[in-house]
C-alpha positions in Angstrom: -15.0 -20.8 30.9 -13.7 -24.2 29.7 -12.5 -26.6 31.9 -9.0 -28.3 31.9 -8.1 -31.5 30.8 -7.1 -33.9 33.3 -3.5 -33.9 31.9 -3.1 -30.2 32.0 -4.7 -30.2 35.5 -2.4 -32.7 36.6 0.5 -30.7 35.5 -0.5 -27.8 37.5 -1.1 -29.6 40.5 2.3 -30.9 40.2 3.9 -27.5 40.0 1.8 -26.0 42.8 3.0 -28.8 45.0 6.6 -28.5 44.1 6.5 -24.7 44.8 5.0 -25.3 48.0 7.6 -27.6 49.2 10.3 -25.4 47.6 8.9 -22.7 49.6 8.6 -24.9 52.8 12.6 -25.8 52.4 13.5 -22.1 51.9 11.3 -21.0 54.9 13.1 -23.7 56.8 16.5 -22.9 55.7 15.7 -19.0 56.7 14.8 -19.9 60.1 18.1 -21.9 60.4 20.1 -19.4 59.2 18.2 -17.0 61.4 18.9 -19.0 64.3 22.6 -19.3 63.8 23.1 -15.5 63.3 21.4 -14.7 66.2 23.3 -17.1 68.1 26.6 -16.3 66.5 25.7 -12.2 67.5 24.6 -13.1 70.9 28.1 -15.2 71.4 30.0 -11.7 70.3 28.1 -9.6 72.2 28.8 -11.7 75.4 32.4 -12.1 74.6 33.6 -9.3 72.1 37.1 -11.0 72.0 35.7 -13.5 69.6 35.5 -10.7 67.0 39.3 -10.1 67.5 39.9 -13.4 66.9 38.5 -13.9 63.6 41.1 -12.9 60.9 40.4 -10.2 59.0 40.7 -11.7 55.8 37.9 -14.2 56.5 35.5 -11.7 57.2 35.9 -9.4 53.8 35.0 -12.7 51.3 31.8 -13.2 53.4 30.9 -9.7 53.4 31.5 -9.8 49.4 29.5 -13.1 49.0 26.5 -11.6 51.0 26.0 -8.8 48.8 26.2 -10.6 45.4 
């Protein structure tokens, strides 16, 4: 097996490091979203009137946006 030259190796190392950083940031954002969703649902379970207070026209765009 041929060995990689230093430039190629450094480029691959940079790609790997950037990918790890991006995955870490994505995981952090997903954990934040999960915490927020759990909190939102818990609040609505504890106080169902919150659901009635949300204007209907605000719910539809958020559901459509989530499907895209």
